[in-house]
N, C-alpha and C positions, 0 to 999 in steps of 0.2 A: 416280546412280540408273540412268541409261542404261547406263553401263559395266557394272554388275552384272548386267543382264538381257539384254543383246544380244550375240550372237556378234561376235567381232572383225571378221569379214569384212564385215558390214553395219553396223558401228558408225557410220561417217560418215553414212550415209543416216538412221540412227536419230536422230543428233544434229540433222540438218537437219529431220526431221519434228517432233522435240521443240520446236525453236526456232520452227517455223511454228505449231504449236499454241499456244505461249506468246504469239506475236505476235497471233494471232486473239483469244485471251482478253483481251489488253491492249486491243485495239481495242474489243471488246465492253464491257469495263469502263469505258472512257473514254466511250463513247456513253451507257451507263446513267448514269454520274455526271453527264454534261452534261445529260441529260434531267431527272434528279432535281434538279439545281441550278436548272434553269429553272422547275420546277413547285413545288418545296418551298422552305422557308426556307433561306437560305444557311448559317445556323448549324447546322441539323440535318444538312445534307449534309456540312459540314466535320467535325462530330462523328462521323458515321458513317464517313467516310473515315479519320479518325484511329483509331477503334476497330478497323477492319479492318486497318489497317497495323500496329497494336500487337499484335493477336492473330493476325494472319497466317492 
């Protein structure tokens, strides 16, 4: 995806920015899942996580 839309000259920076955004999203998702697991039933959280993983 990054390769198709970014000029070759700045492609390295674009990959770095893309990876940073993904890392922030992963941290946010982990925090949300942790809070949800604390407040909701564990089976509901596990089911929701499974559904998100399957449907992406």
